[in-house]
Residue frames as qw, qx, qy, qz and C-alpha x, y, z in Angstrom:
[[0.209, 0.515, -0.319, -0.767, -96.39, -128.85, 187.66],
 [0.830, 0.395, 0.232, -0.318, -98.51, -130.24, 184.79],
 [0.672, -0.161, 0.585, 0.425, -96.44, -132.71, 182.75],
 [0.525, 0.674, 0.443, 0.272, -97.91, -131.33, 179.53],
 [0.011, 0.999, -0.046, -0.027, -96.64, -127.83, 180.33],
 [0.520, -0.605, 0.510, 0.322, -93.15, -129.17, 180.96],
 [0.655, 0.187, 0.626, 0.378, -93.18, -131.08, 177.66],
 [0.353, 0.867, 0.317, 0.152, -94.58, -128.10, 175.78],
 [0.185, -0.939, 0.218, 0.189, -91.90, -125.81, 177.19],
 [0.574, -0.364, 0.621, 0.390, -89.17, -128.19, 176.10],
 [0.582, 0.473, 0.589, 0.301, -90.72, -128.53, 172.65],
 [0.188, 0.971, 0.145, -0.013, -90.94, -124.79, 172.18],
 [0.322, -0.782, 0.437, 0.306, -87.26, -124.38, 173.01],
 [0.607, -0.086, 0.706, 0.355, -86.28, -127.24, 170.74],
 [0.506, 0.637, 0.543, 0.210, -88.44, -126.22, 167.81],
 [0.072, 0.983, -0.002, -0.167, -87.44, -122.56, 167.95],
 [0.376, -0.623, 0.566, 0.389, -83.79, -123.49, 167.72],
 [0.568, 0.144, 0.741, 0.328, -84.52, -125.82, 164.81],
 [0.396, 0.795, 0.456, 0.057, -86.61, -123.33, 162.87],
 [0.267, 0.916, -0.130, 0.268, -84.17, -120.44, 163.04],
 [0.811, -0.017, -0.336, 0.479, -80.59, -121.31, 164.05],
 [0.215, 0.446, -0.217, 0.841, -80.10, -117.72, 165.20],
 [0.521, -0.519, 0.056, -0.675, -82.71, -118.08, 167.94],
 [0.454, -0.072, -0.840, 0.287, -82.41, -119.92, 171.23],
 [0.431, -0.688, -0.305, -0.498, -85.40, -119.38, 173.49],
 [0.716, -0.450, -0.341, 0.411, -83.18, -119.94, 176.52],
 [0.382, -0.068, -0.001, 0.922, -81.65, -116.60, 175.59],
 [0.192, 0.549, 0.275, -0.766, -83.37, -113.21, 175.41],
 [0.579, 0.652, 0.488, 0.038, -85.64, -112.57, 172.44],
 [0.531, 0.337, 0.235, 0.741, -84.22, -110.58, 169.50],
 [0.128, -0.620, -0.235, 0.738, -83.81, -106.86, 170.01],
 [0.148, 0.243, -0.457, -0.843, -84.75, -106.34, 166.35],
 [0.702, 0.132, -0.006, -0.699, -88.02, -107.17, 164.51],
 [0.029, -0.138, 0.987, 0.071, -89.20, -110.76, 164.32],
 [0.691, -0.139, -0.372, -0.604, -92.18, -113.03, 163.62],
 [0.214, -0.181, 0.892, -0.355, -93.50, -115.46, 166.19],
 [0.401, -0.177, -0.788, -0.432, -95.92, -118.31, 165.58],
 [0.376, -0.145, 0.457, -0.793, -99.10, -117.98, 167.65],
 [0.759, 0.166, 0.499, -0.385, -101.08, -120.84, 166.07],
 [0.041, -0.345, 0.806, 0.480, -100.69, -123.48, 163.37],
 [0.349, 0.282, 0.890, -0.076, -104.08, -125.20, 163.00],
 [0.050, -0.355, -0.624, -0.694, -106.75, -124.87, 160.32],
 [0.303, -0.437, -0.071, -0.844, -109.88, -122.86, 161.23],
 [0.779, -0.425, -0.326, -0.327, -111.40, -125.56, 163.41],
 [0.273, -0.706, 0.562, -0.334, -108.30, -125.93, 165.60],
 [0.716, 0.069, -0.693, 0.052, -107.07, -129.06, 167.33],
 [0.268, 0.210, 0.939, 0.050, -108.82, -130.84, 168.98],
 [0.199, -0.052, -0.478, -0.854, -111.60, -130.50, 166.44],
 [0.615, 0.012, 0.271, -0.740, -115.38, -130.47, 166.91],
 [0.921, 0.125, 0.004, -0.368, -117.03, -133.92, 166.82],
 [0.706, 0.374, -0.569, 0.198, -113.71, -135.67, 167.38],
 [0.692, -0.684, 0.074, -0.220, -113.87, -136.88, 170.97],
 [0.927, -0.065, -0.051, 0.366, -110.73, -138.98, 170.62],
 [0.440, 0.544, -0.120, 0.704, -108.72, -135.82, 169.93],
 [0.375, -0.741, 0.117, -0.544, -110.08, -134.17, 173.09],
 [0.912, -0.410, 0.022, -0.009, -109.19, -137.27, 175.07],
 [0.815, 0.217, -0.092, 0.530, -105.65, -137.28, 173.65],
 [0.120, 0.678, -0.161, 0.707, -105.17, -133.66, 174.67],
 [0.645, -0.650, 0.071, -0.395, -106.55, -134.37, 178.13],
 [0.933, -0.318, 0.101, 0.133, -104.19, -137.29, 178.69],
 [0.189, -0.833, 0.400, 0.333, -101.23, -135.34, 177.28],
 [0.708, 0.032, 0.611, 0.353, -100.66, -137.71, 174.37],
 [0.399, 0.581, 0.385, 0.596, -101.36, -134.83, 171.93],
 [0.207, -0.261, -0.190, 0.923, -100.90, -131.08, 172.17],
 [0.256, 0.817, 0.454, -0.247, -103.67, -128.55, 171.74],
 [0.415, 0.069, 0.355, 0.835, -103.02, -126.45, 168.65],
 [0.164, 0.671, 0.292, -0.662, -104.42, -122.94, 168.23],
 [0.605, 0.701, 0.370, 0.075, -105.76, -121.62, 164.94],
 [0.678, 0.243, 0.141, 0.679, -103.20, -120.19, 162.52],
 [0.075, -0.991, -0.101, -0.045, -101.81, -116.78, 163.47],
 [0.660, 0.235, -0.182, 0.690, -98.57, -114.83, 163.36],
 [0.307, -0.893, -0.140, 0.298, -97.34, -112.15, 165.73],
 [0.572, 0.559, -0.009, 0.600, -95.16, -109.44, 164.21],
 [0.536, -0.774, -0.170, 0.291, -93.01, -107.70, 166.82],
 [0.449, 0.656, -0.135, 0.592, -90.82, -104.63, 166.58],
 [0.631, -0.571, -0.357, 0.386, -89.09, -104.29, 169.97],
 [0.400, 0.048, 0.025, 0.915, -87.18, -101.21, 168.79],
 [0.185, -0.283, -0.200, -0.920, -90.32, -99.21, 168.12],
 [0.192, 0.102, 0.773, -0.595, -92.38, -101.07, 170.78],
 [0.631, 0.214, -0.132, -0.734, -95.06, -102.16, 168.30],
 [0.278, -0.039, 0.960, 0.013, -96.78, -105.51, 167.81],
 [0.564, 0.229, -0.267, -0.747, -99.17, -106.69, 165.12],
 [0.596, 0.035, 0.774, -0.209, -101.38, -109.72, 164.67],
 [0.332, 0.205, -0.661, -0.641, -102.03, -111.65, 161.46],
 [0.466, -0.297, -0.775, -0.307, -105.54, -113.17, 161.57],
 [0.408, -0.291, 0.397, -0.769, -108.23, -112.65, 164.19],
 [0.438, -0.014, -0.886, -0.150, -108.89, -116.27, 165.08],
 [0.681, -0.558, -0.336, -0.334, -111.38, -117.79, 167.51],
 [0.790, -0.318, -0.293, 0.434, -108.32, -118.27, 169.75],
 [0.285, 0.706, -0.054, 0.646, -107.41, -114.55, 169.61],
 [0.494, -0.818, 0.093, -0.279, -107.78, -113.86, 173.37],
 [0.886, -0.357, 0.182, 0.235, -105.23, -116.54, 174.22],
 [0.723, 0.368, 0.135, 0.569, -102.95, -115.49, 171.37],
 [0.053, 0.845, -0.040, 0.531, -102.98, -111.83, 172.38],
 [0.668, -0.717, 0.166, -0.105, -102.23, -112.80, 175.95],
 [0.902, -0.055, 0.173, 0.392, -99.34, -114.96, 174.76],
 [0.500, 0.632, 0.070, 0.588, -98.02, -112.10, 172.66],
 [0.203, -0.864, 0.110, -0.446, -98.14, -109.67, 175.60],
 [0.775, -0.597, 0.199, -0.061, -96.84, -111.99, 178.31],
 [0.871, -0.154, 0.335, 0.326, -94.09, -113.73, 176.39],
 [0.626, 0.394, 0.288, 0.608, -92.98, -111.30, 173.68],
 [0.195, 0.261, -0.013, 0.946, -93.81, -107.62, 174.07],
 [0.200, -0.700, -0.631, 0.267, -95.81, -105.90, 176.81],
 [0.134, 0.215, 0.091, 0.963, -96.89, -102.35, 176.03],
 [0.242, 0.244, 0.469, -0.814, -99.79, -100.10, 177.00],
 [0.635, 0.280, -0.219, -0.686, -101.76, -101.36, 173.94],
 [0.822, -0.028, 0.549, -0.152, -103.13, -104.86, 173.56],
 [0.671, 0.221, 0.539, 0.458, -102.24, -104.72, 169.84],
 [0.048, -0.519, 0.159, 0.839, -101.19, -102.05, 167.36],
 [0.543, 0.389, -0.306, -0.679, -103.04, -103.57, 164.41],
 [0.668, 0.052, 0.737, -0.089, -104.62, -106.72, 163.01],
 [0.263, 0.384, -0.606, -0.646, -104.11, -107.88, 159.41],
 [0.752, 0.190, 0.526, -0.348, -106.90, -110.06, 157.96],
 [0.179, -0.187, 0.804, 0.535, -106.54, -112.42, 155.00],
 [0.333, -0.168, -0.662, -0.650, -110.18, -113.29, 154.29],
 [0.557, -0.227, 0.217, -0.768, -113.68, -113.94, 155.63],
 [0.743, -0.079, -0.654, -0.116, -113.49, -117.61, 156.58],
 [0.700, -0.646, -0.269, -0.141, -114.26, -118.71, 160.12],
 [0.809, -0.358, -0.138, 0.446, -110.77, -119.07, 161.51],
 [0.536, 0.220, 0.092, 0.810, -109.39, -115.83, 160.11],
 [0.027, -0.426, -0.049, -0.903, -111.68, -113.03, 161.30],
 [0.557, -0.592, -0.494, -0.308, -114.28, -114.21, 163.84],
 [0.579, -0.276, -0.454, 0.619, -111.96, -113.42, 166.75],
 [0.044, 0.355, 0.045, 0.933, -112.91, -109.78, 166.18],
 [0.523, -0.612, -0.466, -0.367, -116.02, -110.53, 168.24],
 [0.663, -0.408, -0.418, 0.468, -113.88, -110.44, 171.38],
 [0.271, 0.075, -0.050, 0.958, -113.27, -106.73, 170.77],
 [0.262, -0.534, -0.470, -0.652, -117.01, -105.96, 171.06],
 [0.373, -0.530, 0.220, -0.730, -119.15, -104.74, 173.94],
 [0.915, -0.292, -0.164, -0.227, -119.84, -108.29, 175.17],
 [0.880, -0.093, -0.174, 0.432, -116.14, -108.77, 175.85],
 [0.548, -0.106, -0.109, 0.822, -113.32, -106.21, 175.74],
 [0.075, 0.934, 0.335, -0.103, -115.27, -103.21, 174.45],
 [0.604, -0.148, 0.175, 0.764, -112.10, -101.97, 172.78],
 [0.159, 0.891, 0.126, -0.407, -111.60, -98.52, 171.31],
 [0.460, 0.834, -0.226, -0.205, -110.46, -98.07, 167.71],
 [0.671, -0.301, 0.617, 0.281, -108.31, -101.16, 167.31],
 [0.322, 0.604, -0.453, -0.572, -106.78, -100.87, 163.82],
 [0.755, 0.141, 0.640, 0.001, -107.94, -103.65, 161.51],
 [0.092, 0.512, -0.541, -0.661, -106.33, -103.83, 158.07],
 [0.615, 0.314, 0.716, -0.105, -108.59, -105.26, 155.39],
 [0.179, 0.052, 0.646, 0.740, -108.97, -105.42, 151.63],
 [0.308, -0.046, -0.155, -0.937, -111.99, -103.70, 149.95],
 [0.643, -0.243, -0.584, -0.432, -114.46, -106.61, 149.92],
 [0.534, -0.234, -0.699, 0.414, -113.42, -107.66, 153.43],
 [0.048, -0.053, -0.279, 0.958, -113.88, -104.08, 154.62],
 [0.471, -0.131, -0.291, -0.822, -117.35, -103.86, 153.08],
 [0.636, -0.226, -0.732, -0.095, -118.32, -107.24, 154.52],
 [0.384, -0.232, -0.625, 0.639, -117.44, -106.12, 158.05],
 [0.070, 0.075, 0.120, -0.987, -119.17, -102.75, 157.63],
 [0.522, -0.010, -0.295, -0.800, -122.44, -104.11, 156.25],
 [0.719, -0.166, -0.649, -0.182, -123.07, -107.37, 158.08],
 [0.561, -0.622, 0.317, -0.445, -124.01, -108.01, 161.69],
 [0.440, -0.838, -0.246, 0.207, -122.62, -108.44, 164.21],
 [0.663, -0.004, 0.077, 0.745, -119.42, -107.06, 162.69],
 [0.136, 0.658, 0.228, 0.704, -120.92, -103.72, 161.66],
 [0.516, -0.828, -0.196, -0.095, -121.59, -103.00, 165.33],
 [0.739, -0.326, 0.016, 0.590, -117.86, -103.17, 165.99],
 [0.367, 0.329, 0.246, 0.835, -117.50, -100.39, 163.42],
 [0.199, -0.752, -0.326, -0.538, -120.45, -98.26, 164.58],
 [0.646, -0.751, -0.126, 0.045, -119.38, -98.48, 168.23],
 [0.256, 0.846, -0.421, 0.202, -115.77, -97.72, 167.20],
 [0.854, -0.406, 0.322, 0.058, -114.46, -100.92, 168.77],
 [0.702, -0.016, 0.450, 0.552, -112.43, -101.28, 165.58],
 [0.229, 0.807, -0.137, -0.527, -111.17, -98.88, 162.97],
 [0.842, 0.270, 0.416, 0.212, -110.86, -100.44, 159.52],
 [0.065, -0.724, 0.395, 0.562, -107.85, -99.28, 157.52],
 [0.843, 0.489, 0.112, -0.195, -108.20, -100.15, 153.82],
 [0.519, -0.384, 0.626, 0.437, -105.56, -102.15, 152.01],
 [0.634, 0.650, -0.155, -0.390, -104.84, -102.25, 148.29],
 [0.966, 0.127, 0.158, 0.159, -103.44, -105.11, 146.30],
 [0.771, 0.244, 0.007, 0.589, -99.63, -104.94, 146.03],
 [0.025, 0.806, -0.101, 0.582, -99.50, -101.61, 147.89],
 [0.581, -0.016, -0.622, 0.524, -97.19, -101.69, 150.90],
 [0.436, -0.845, -0.147, -0.274, -98.04, -100.44, 154.36],
 [0.401, 0.412, -0.549, 0.607, -95.14, -99.12, 156.44],
 [0.642, -0.621, -0.433, -0.126, -96.19, -100.25, 159.91],
 [0.531, -0.774, 0.069, 0.337, -92.99, -99.10, 161.62],
 [0.145, 0.850, -0.430, -0.266, -89.70, -97.65, 160.42],
 [0.209, -0.431, 0.870, 0.118, -88.37, -101.21, 160.32],
 [0.379, 0.196, 0.904, -0.032, -91.36, -103.15, 159.02],
 [0.398, 0.278, -0.306, -0.819, -93.38, -103.14, 155.81],
 [0.474, 0.199, 0.843, -0.159, -96.39, -105.32, 154.94],
 [0.305, 0.292, -0.462, -0.780, -97.71, -105.89, 151.43],
 [0.684, 0.202, 0.611, -0.343, -100.96, -107.74, 150.58],
 [0.215, 0.296, -0.698, -0.616, -101.33, -109.74, 147.36],
 [0.796, 0.077, 0.064, -0.597, -104.36, -111.60, 146.01],
 [0.062, -0.204, 0.971, 0.105, -104.50, -115.40, 145.95],
 [0.579, -0.122, -0.531, -0.607, -107.28, -117.64, 144.52],
 [0.021, 0.040, 0.891, -0.453, -109.54, -119.08, 147.20],
 [0.110, -0.571, -0.795, -0.173, -113.22, -119.67, 147.91],
 [0.107, 0.011, -0.155, 0.982, -114.16, -116.01, 148.04],
 [0.120, -0.617, -0.768, -0.126, -117.81, -116.21, 149.08],
 [0.243, -0.889, -0.358, 0.154, -117.69, -113.07, 151.24],
 [0.140, -0.909, 0.250, 0.303, -114.35, -111.40, 150.59],
 [0.639, 0.627, -0.438, 0.080, -111.25, -111.59, 148.50],
 [0.886, -0.412, 0.039, 0.208, -108.33, -113.59, 149.90],
 [0.306, 0.859, -0.368, 0.179, -104.81, -112.29, 150.31],
 [0.843, -0.182, -0.216, 0.457, -101.43, -113.45, 151.40],
 [0.155, -0.982, 0.094, 0.045, -98.86, -111.05, 152.84],
 [0.721, 0.334, -0.255, 0.552, -95.23, -110.26, 152.25],
 [0.499, -0.860, -0.054, 0.091, -93.57, -109.02, 155.41],
 [0.618, 0.539, -0.226, 0.527, -90.32, -107.07, 155.03],
 [0.606, -0.748, -0.086, 0.257, -88.01, -106.44, 157.94],
 [0.061, -0.910, 0.334, 0.238, -84.65, -104.67, 158.10],
 [0.150, -0.532, 0.799, 0.236, -82.73, -107.77, 157.02],
 [0.113, 0.060, 0.973, 0.191, -85.12, -110.53, 156.01],
 [0.516, 0.066, -0.138, -0.843, -88.56, -111.04, 154.50],
 [0.273, 0.085, 0.941, -0.182, -91.38, -113.56, 154.69],
 [0.423, -0.139, -0.540, -0.714, -94.43, -114.76, 152.79],
 [0.310, 0.092, 0.779, -0.537, -97.60, -115.71, 154.66],
 [0.525, 0.055, -0.499, -0.687, -100.12, -117.71, 152.60],
 [0.359, -0.096, 0.821, -0.433, -102.29, -119.71, 154.99],
 [0.601, 0.428, 0.624, -0.258, -105.09, -120.33, 152.47],
 [0.269, 0.466, -0.501, -0.678, -105.04, -120.85, 148.70],
 [0.892, 0.206, 0.099, -0.390, -106.97, -123.19, 146.43],
 [0.916, 0.070, 0.230, 0.321, -104.18, -124.69, 144.30],
 [0.362, -0.563, 0.291, 0.684, -100.80, -123.27, 143.33],
 [0.362, 0.207, 0.678, 0.606, -101.65, -123.81, 139.67],
 [0.063, 0.828, 0.538, 0.144, -104.52, -121.30, 139.98],
 [0.308, -0.803, -0.017, 0.510, -102.19, -118.55, 141.24],
 [0.551, 0.831, 0.014, 0.071, -100.99, -116.15, 138.57],
 [0.047, -0.832, 0.548, -0.073, -97.56, -116.09, 140.19],
 [0.786, 0.219, -0.572, 0.085, -94.98, -118.88, 140.20],
 [0.758, -0.647, -0.052, -0.062, -94.61, -120.35, 143.68],
 [0.846, -0.098, -0.015, 0.523, -90.95, -121.29, 143.37],
 [0.363, 0.528, 0.037, 0.767, -90.02, -117.84, 142.05],
 [0.355, -0.785, -0.055, -0.505, -91.88, -116.09, 144.88],
 [0.845, -0.522, -0.039, 0.107, -90.27, -118.26, 147.55],
 [0.757, 0.166, -0.020, 0.632, -86.81, -117.66, 146.13],
 [0.129, 0.710, 0.036, 0.691, -87.33, -113.92, 146.70],
 [0.509, -0.726, 0.108, -0.449, -87.80, -114.23, 150.47],
 [0.073, 0.468, -0.812, 0.341, -86.19, -115.82, 153.52],
 [0.254, 0.112, 0.886, -0.371, -89.25, -117.56, 154.96],
 [0.435, -0.062, -0.492, -0.752, -92.45, -118.81, 153.31],
 [0.341, 0.074, 0.786, -0.511, -95.29, -119.85, 155.63],
 [0.356, 0.101, -0.632, -0.681, -97.43, -121.91, 153.26],
 [0.779, -0.077, 0.064, -0.620, -100.87, -123.56, 153.33],
 [0.198, 0.232, -0.952, 0.019, -100.55, -127.15, 154.56],
 [0.677, -0.144, 0.163, -0.703, -104.21, -127.85, 155.30],
 [0.969, 0.033, 0.159, -0.188, -104.09, -131.39, 153.94],
 [0.432, -0.510, 0.679, 0.305, -101.24, -133.79, 153.41],
 [0.042, -0.117, 0.859, 0.496, -102.71, -135.88, 150.59],
 [0.554, -0.077, -0.434, -0.706, -105.83, -136.89, 148.68],
 [0.689, -0.244, -0.664, -0.159, -108.38, -138.96, 150.57],
 [0.243, 0.165, -0.633, 0.716, -107.59, -137.47, 153.97],
 [0.349, 0.082, 0.448, -0.819, -111.16, -136.50, 154.88],
 [0.294, 0.272, 0.916, 0.008, -114.43, -138.43, 154.37],
 [0.416, 0.778, 0.350, -0.316, -115.92, -136.11, 151.74],
 [0.678, 0.582, 0.182, 0.410, -114.91, -134.90, 148.26],
 [0.518, -0.463, -0.041, 0.718, -111.77, -132.85, 148.81],
 [0.251, 0.366, 0.405, 0.799, -112.66, -130.73, 145.81],
 [0.260, -0.833, -0.453, -0.184, -115.24, -129.07, 148.08],
 [0.412, -0.889, 0.096, 0.173, -112.38, -127.58, 150.13],
 [0.799, 0.481, -0.080, 0.351, -109.52, -127.19, 147.65],
 [0.344, -0.870, 0.333, 0.117, -106.08, -126.61, 149.10],
 [0.540, 0.584, -0.605, 0.020, -102.61, -127.57, 147.86],
 [0.942, -0.314, -0.109, 0.046, -101.70, -130.90, 149.41],
 [0.434, -0.762, 0.429, 0.217, -98.35, -130.90, 151.18],
 [0.738, 0.028, 0.578, 0.346, -97.28, -133.51, 148.61],
 [0.490, 0.764, 0.321, 0.269, -98.15, -131.11, 145.78],
 [0.098, -0.980, 0.171, 0.008, -96.21, -128.26, 147.35],
 [0.632, -0.486, 0.534, 0.280, -93.19, -130.50, 147.82],
 [0.708, 0.333, 0.518, 0.345, -93.38, -131.53, 144.16],
 [0.275, 0.948, 0.116, 0.111, -93.31, -127.86, 143.14],
 [0.202, -0.878, 0.432, 0.032, -89.84, -127.68, 144.72],
 [0.975, 0.041, 0.182, 0.124, -88.52, -130.89, 143.14],
 [0.709, 0.484, -0.011, 0.512, -85.81, -129.03, 141.26],
 [0.162, -0.924, 0.136, -0.320, -85.06, -126.50, 144.01],
 [0.476, 0.358, -0.652, 0.469, -81.87, -126.58, 146.03],
 [0.519, -0.403, -0.684, 0.316, -81.84, -127.31, 149.76],
 [0.146, -0.129, -0.246, 0.950, -81.53, -123.61, 150.62],
 [0.372, -0.147, -0.306, -0.864, -84.80, -122.82, 148.83],
 [0.604, -0.323, -0.708, -0.174, -86.57, -125.84, 150.30],
 [0.428, -0.264, -0.611, 0.611, -85.55, -124.72, 153.78],
 [0.109, -0.081, 0.034, -0.990, -87.46, -121.48, 153.25],
 [0.559, -0.299, -0.533, -0.561, -90.74, -123.41, 153.13],
 [0.073, -0.058, 0.767, -0.635, -92.44, -123.59, 156.54],
 [0.326, -0.370, -0.764, -0.415, -95.73, -125.50, 156.43],
 [0.122, 0.083, 0.532, -0.834, -98.60, -124.05, 158.47],
 [0.603, 0.103, 0.000, -0.791, -102.46, -124.16, 158.74],
 [0.153, 0.102, -0.980, -0.077, -102.85, -127.89, 159.40],
 [0.707, -0.266, -0.270, -0.597, -106.29, -129.47, 159.38],
 [0.619, -0.448, 0.544, -0.347, -106.90, -131.74, 162.37],
 [0.964, 0.188, 0.164, -0.097, -106.81, -134.68, 159.92],
 [0.507, 0.746, -0.418, 0.106, -103.31, -133.87, 158.67],
 [0.932, -0.240, -0.176, 0.207, -100.94, -136.60, 159.92],
 [0.536, 0.436, -0.231, 0.685, -98.06, -134.10, 159.80],
 [0.412, -0.770, 0.089, -0.479, -99.39, -132.59, 163.02],
 [0.907, -0.398, 0.093, 0.098, -97.63, -135.56, 164.61],
 [0.019, 0.873, -0.473, -0.121, -93.96, -134.62, 164.82],
 [0.468, -0.332, 0.812, 0.104, -93.06, -138.31, 164.60],
 [0.785, 0.512, 0.242, -0.249, -95.00, -138.89, 161.37],
 [0.742, -0.119, 0.462, 0.471, -92.57, -140.70, 159.09],
 [0.492, 0.635, 0.371, 0.466, -93.33, -138.64, 156.00],
 [0.136, -0.988, -0.003, -0.080, -92.88, -135.41, 157.95],
 [0.623, -0.610, 0.373, 0.318, -89.47, -136.56, 159.16],
 [0.698, 0.223, 0.473, 0.489, -88.57, -137.46, 155.58],
 [0.265, 0.864, 0.240, 0.356, -89.53, -133.98, 154.35],
 [0.373, -0.913, 0.149, 0.070, -87.58, -132.38, 157.17],
 [0.729, -0.302, 0.431, 0.437, -84.53, -134.36, 156.10],
 [0.540, 0.520, 0.421, 0.510, -84.96, -132.82, 152.65],
 [0.260, 0.092, -0.064, 0.959, -84.93, -129.33, 154.18],
 [0.316, -0.571, -0.410, -0.637, -88.63, -128.51, 154.46],
 [0.085, 0.066, -0.645, 0.757, -89.82, -127.15, 157.79],
 [0.353, -0.580, -0.696, -0.234, -93.03, -127.28, 159.83],
 [0.147, -0.581, 0.170, -0.782, -94.32, -124.40, 161.92],
 [0.533, -0.364, -0.712, 0.277, -94.64, -124.92, 165.65],
 [0.288, -0.902, -0.210, -0.245, -96.24, -122.60, 168.16],
 [0.577, -0.757, 0.126, 0.279, -93.56, -120.46, 169.78],
 [0.737, 0.202, 0.256, 0.592, -91.21, -120.50, 166.79],
 [0.078, -0.889, -0.008, 0.451, -89.34, -117.20, 166.31],
 [0.699, 0.393, 0.333, 0.495, -87.99, -115.89, 162.99],
 [0.284, -0.602, 0.010, 0.747, -85.74, -112.84, 162.88],
 [0.491, 0.787, 0.340, 0.152, -86.44, -110.21, 160.25]]
C-alpha cells in the first residue's frame, strides 16, 4: 500500500476528530445533515504551476496534494448532496463525495457558485459534451454570475445543451434545499471583473455555518466580521495569505485578508468564538499549509482552527 495513502488516512481521522469533537471517522458518518471539506487550496491548488519543488515534495510524500477549495453539503435523511464551488478538481471531489459520503442515483443535487474566478466555477466544463454530457444539473448563481455563464463561451453551450440548469439566487434570500437545510447568499467585496462575489450561510437543523472563501479585506465588508461569526457555529474564512510579503509581487494586486489580520479582528473574542473560525482557501505560498508551522500551532493553541480535507462538521 502507498505510504502516502496510509498517512493521509490517519491524518483524516485525526483532523476530523480535532475539528468537530462529535465526529470520529472510525465510526459511521452522521445520520443528520453535515458539511464535509472536499478541498482547501486557493484556485491554483497544491502543488502549484511553475513550482517544481512542490510537485517533487508530493511525489516523495513529504507534502500532501491539496485540492481547490470546496465544501460538500450532505443530508443523509433526505438523500441529497450539494457542492459549493465547481473547481478544476470537481471530478475527483464529486467522486469523493459519492464514494465516501453519500451514494445516490444522482452525481449531485446542486452546485452553489460564489464567483467567476478560476478555481470557483471552471469545473463546470466537466459537465459538458466533451466529458460527462450531463443533463440539467442545477447550478445556483447570482444575477451577474448567471448572465456571465449564459452569454460567454464555452459556458453558454452548457446552458444551450441543457447540461446545466441555472437557478437564480438573490442577495440575502434563502433557498430551502431540503427540509433540513437552508442556504443564504450574501454579497462580499472582491475583484468582481465578471460577476459579483458571495459568501453563504448554511443553516442545518441544529447548527449553522458561514462560508467566505474569497473577500478583499474585512474592513471593506459592510458587516462586522466578529458579529457575524458570533451568530454561527462554524465560519470557514478566507486564508489565502498568512502575511504581507508572502509572494514576489505587490500583494495589493490580489487583496485578501491575511490570516494575521483575521486573528487580530478576534483579539477581544473569547475562546469559544475563536474556535468557530476555520481557515480555508490557502495559497500554495501560505506556510500554514504545513501542519507543523510554528505560527499555525500557536493559533491552534488560541482556539483557531484550520480546515483539512475530510473534516466533517455536523449541522
